[in-house]
C-alpha positions in Angstrom: 10.1 -2.5 -1.3 12.4 -2.8 -4.3 14.5 -0.2 -3.2 11.6 2.1 -1.7 13.0 1.2 2.3 16.2 1.3 1.7 16.4 4.5 -0.7 13.5 6.6 2.0 16.0 5.3 4.9 19.1 6.5 3.0 17.2 10.0 2.9 16.4 10.0 5.6 19.8 9.6 7.9 20.6 12.6 5.8 18.7 15.1 7.8 15.9 15.0 10.5 13.1 12.7 10.8 10.3 15.0 11.2 7.4 12.7 11.0 6.3 8.6 11.6 5.1 7.0 9.1 7.7 7.8 6.2 6.2 5.9 3.2 2.4 6.7 2.6 0.4 4.1 0.4 -3.0 4.3 -0.8 -4.3 1.1 -1.4 -7.2 -0.7 -3.3 -8.2 -4.2 -3.5 -9.8 -5.9 -6.3 -11.6 -9.0 -5.5 -11.3 -11.6 -8.7 -14.5 -13.9 -9.4 -14.9 -16.9 -11.1 -17.9 -19.5 -11.4 -19.4 -18.1 -8.5 -16.4 -17.4 -5.9 -13.3 -15.6 -5.4 -10.6 -17.2 -6.8 -7.8 -14.1 -6.2 -7.3 -10.9 -4.7 -5.2 -8.1 -6.2 -4.2 -5.1 -4.3 -3.0 -2.2 -5.3 -0.5 0.2 -3.7 0.1 4.0 -4.8 2.9 5.1 -3.3 3.1 9.1 -2.1 5.2 11.2 -4.6 8.0 11.8 -2.4 8.2 7.8 -2.1 7.9 7.3 -5.6 10.7 9.5 -6.9 13.0 7.2 -5.1 12.1 4.5 -6.5 11.5 5.6 -9.8 14.9 6.8 -9.9 16.7 3.5 -9.6 13.9 1.5 -11.4 13.4 3.8 -14.9 16.8 2.9 -16.3 16.1 4.4 -19.3 14.5 7.7 -18.1 11.5 7.3 -20.1 8.6 7.8 -17.5 7.6 4.8 -17.9 8.7 1.2 -16.7 9.6 -1.5 -19.1 8.6 -5.2 -18.8 12.4 -5.9 -18.0 12.5 -2.9 -15.7 9.3 -4.4 -14.2 10.6 -7.7 -13.8 13.9 -6.3 -12.0 12.0 -4.2 -9.6 9.6 -6.8 -9.0 12.1 -9.4 -8.1 13.8 -6.8 -5.8 9.9 -6.0 -4.2 8.7 -9.6 -3.8 12.3 -10.7 -1.9 11.6 -8.0 0.1 7.9 -8.3 1.0 8.2 -12.0 1.5 10.3 -11.8 4.7 7.2 -9.6 6.1 4.2 -11.7 4.9 4.3 -9.0 2.0 2.2 -6.8 4.9 -0.7 -8.5 4.1 -3.8 -10.6 5.9 -6.0 -12.4 4.1 -9.4 -14.1 5.7 -11.2 -16.8 3.8 -13.0 -18.6 6.7 -12.5 -18.0 11.1 -8.7 -17.3 10.6 -6.6 -14.8 9.4 -3.4 -16.1 7.5 -0.6 -14.7 5.5 -0.8 -14.9 1.5 0.7 -18.6 0.7 2.0 -17.9 -2.4 3.9 -15.0 -4.0 2.3 -12.4 -6.1 2.3 -12.2 -9.4 3.9 -8.6 -9.3 3.4 -5.7 -12.0 3.9 -2.2 -11.5 3.6 1.3 -13.5 3.8 5.1 -13.1 0.6 7.3 -12.6 1.3 10.6 -14.2 0.0 13.3 -13.0 -0.4 11.2 -9.3 -3.5 10.1 -8.1 -2.5 10.5 -4.6 -0.9 12.8 -2.8 -0.5 13.3 0.9 -3.6 16.2 0.8 -5.7 13.3 0.7 -4.4 11.4 3.5 -2.3 13.4 6.3 0.4 10.8 8.1 -0.3 10.6 11.9 2.9 12.5 13.1 6.0 11.1 15.2 4.5 12.9 18.7 0.9 13.5 19.2 0.1 16.9 18.3 3.6 17.4 16.1 4.2 19.2 13.1 3.2 17.6 9.9 5.7 17.5 6.5 6.1 20.1 4.7 3.1 22.3 6.8 3.6 26.0 7.1 0.5 26.8 9.5 -1.4 25.6 11.9 -3.7 23.8 10.1 -1.5 23.5 6.4 -1.7 20.3 4.8 1.2 19.3 2.6 0.9 19.6 -0.7 2.2 18.2 -3.9 4.0 19.3 -6.5 2.1 19.9 -10.0 4.2 17.3 -11.7 3.6 14.8 -8.9 3.6 11.1 -10.0 3.1 7.8 -8.1 4.9 4.5 -8.3 2.2 1.9 -8.8 2.4 -1.8 -7.4 0.1 -4.1 -8.3 0.3 -7.8 -6.3 -2.1 -10.4 -7.6 -2.7 -13.1 -4.6 -3.8 -17.2 -5.6 -6.4 -18.2 -2.6 -5.7 -21.1 -1.7 -8.9 -22.3 -2.8 -11.8 -20.6 -4.6 -14.3 -19.2 -1.7 -17.3 -16.7 -1.3 -15.9 -14.3 1.0 -12.6 -13.1 1.7 -11.3 -10.1 3.5 -8.2 -8.7 3.1 -5.9 -6.4 5.6 -2.7 -4.8 5.2 -0.4 -3.1 7.6 3.4 -2.5 8.6 3.5 -3.0 12.4 6.4 -1.0 12.2 4.8 2.0 11.3 7.6 2.8 8.7 5.1 2.3 6.0 1.8 3.7 6.4 -1.1 1.7 4.6 -5.1 2.8 4.2 -7.6 2.2 2.0 -8.7 4.8 -0.9 -11.3 6.8 0.4 -13.5 6.7 -2.6 -12.8 3.1 -3.9 -11.0 1.1 -1.6 -12.6 -2.1 -3.5 -13.3 -2.9 -7.1 -15.1 -6.5 -8.0 -14.1 -8.0 -11.5 -16.2 -10.6 -12.5 -19.7 -11.1 -10.6 -21.4 -8.8 -8.1 -20.7 -8.4 -4.2 -21.5 -6.9 -1.3 -18.5 -5.2 0.7 -17.9 -3.8 3.7 -14.9 -1.9 5.3 -13.9 -1.6 9.0 -10.7 -1.3 11.4 -9.1 -4.8 12.3 -8.5 -4.5 15.9 -6.1 -7.5 16.2 -3.8 -5.7 13.0 -2.2 -2.6 14.7 1.4 -0.6 14.5 1.8 1.6 17.6 4.8 3.2 17.3 3.9 5.7 20.2 2.6 3.9 22.9 -0.7 4.4 23.5 -1.8 5.6 20.1 -2.3 2.5 18.0 -2.8 2.7 14.1 -5.7 -0.3 13.3 -5.4 -1.8 9.9 -8.1 -1.3 7.6 -9.8 -4.3 6.5 -12.0 -4.6 3.6 -14.9 -7.7 3.6 -16.5 -8.9 0.4 -19.4 -11.9 0.4 -20.7 -12.9 -3.3 -24.2 -14.2 -3.2 
């Protein structure tokens, strides 16, 4: 995304790839309500610290630890162009059928420092079932983020084709190079009104890097009264 996939792939080519997926994203979905109907959804992606540093190094040209408006535009131009070809890795549903976002999103980005998401909050699936986790030193060890870890955060704001009372959102990379999961503590937010929301697994949207070990997309569905 932007240069994340390119940079991550280059880094992986320099040494052995231990695990799959290679980029971890913690996602929050915001449902935007206006006049009794949902009009937009915002997807916030918090990249894991390792992937974040690769992209921050390229995006933060003046090295001030922030992403300026000009830097956001340059990053957004790259990211949305790359994501468009992958359907923004997102499925929407406002009725009976899933569909890809029909329009490019409004893009924004920031750096979260200190990190609000790190791999010890969410361990990726190893390449081979039962294989070692990146950074794990013992049988049950979990990866640890350094104290100065940061997250690159994308916000993708999609306009719905038409306002509606119910919206479902699923995000997944079919190749499982990027693993997207909803934030465990706050998977969704409602902007404007009140709604009932549920999280489940979308059994029709999956990646299966290792045959017989599918990963199903998280799905969050919110309905207005």
